[in-house]
N, C-alpha and C positions, 0 to 999 in steps of 0.2 A: 427120466428122473434125474434131477440135478444132484450131484454129490461133489465133495471136495476131493480133488486130486493132489496128493502130496508126493513130490518127486515122480510124477507121472504114474502114480498107483491110486486107483480109486478107493476111497474110504480105508486107507492104510491103517493098520494097527501100529502105533507108535510106541516107542520106548524113550523115557526121559530119566535122567539120573539126578537125585537129590543133590542140590548145590551148583548144578550146572545152569547155564543160561541159553535159552532157545528163542529164536525169532520166527514168527509166522508172518512172511511177507504176503501181502494180498494186493500187490500193485497190478497183477493182471486184470484186464477189463472184465474177465468173466466172474470176478469177485465182487463187481460193483453193487450188487444187491444181496450180498451174503457176508455180513461181518461175522468173523469167527469169534467165538467165545469158548470158555472152558467151564465145566461143572462137574460135581460128583455124581450127578444124575444123568443117565443117558439122555441125550437131546436137550438137556438143560432146561431153561425156562419155556422151551416149546412143550415140555412134558411135566409141568409143575415143579421143576427144580429151580435151583438158584444158581447164578453165576459164581464160579470159583475165582476169587480175586487175590488171594494171597500170593504175593510176588509177581503179580501180573500188571504190566504197564501197558497203556494204550497210546499210540502214536499216529497223528495225522499231519501231513506235510512237514515231517521231522520235528514236530513239537509234541511233547507229552501232554495228553489231555486226560480228563476222567472218562469213565466208561460212557456215561450219558451223552457227553459231547462226541465221543468216538462214534457211537451209534447214529446219532443225528447228522454228523458231518461225514460219514463214511463215504456215501456214493459220489459226493462232490469233491473229494480229496484226490490229489494226484500221488501221493505217497501214503501208504497205510499199513501198519503192521502192528501186531501185539508182541510184546517181549515177556518171557517167563523165566524167572529165577526160581527154580524148584526148591521150595522151602523144606527144611529137615522134617517138618511136620505134615508134609503132603500125604494124602491117602495112597493107597496101593494102586488105584485106578482112577484116572480122571476121564473126561470125555470132552472131545472137541466137537463143536456144532456150529450151525449157522443160525443166528438170531432171526426168528421170524420164518425160517424155512426148515420144516421138520425133515428128519432122516437124512440129512446131508453128511453128517460127521461120522466119528469113530471113536475107539477106546485109546487111551494112552496109559500104558503100564509105567508105573514109577518104581525105579530101583535105587539101591544105594550104591 
């Protein structure tokens, strides 16, 4: 079963602080078919949820793009990441997940 490894930990539970900025680098070749996204629903749009986009920016080849372009151009890009500036209105828990590949992600606890 494919899962995301973050800092060499499989499906790690993450913590993010409101107001801070985080970058999820997906340059490793093992990510080529697994664009990461965030949602308030576990497993996001793989599970009838919606992507969480507040404060989220998408980057391919060091250019900011919209989410649609990020997903369609993801596999062919040489540099890819999402950046998250955690909004003060962010929910207590978000989930990171792979678009189109269920059960790869995990929870993100949001603190102040």
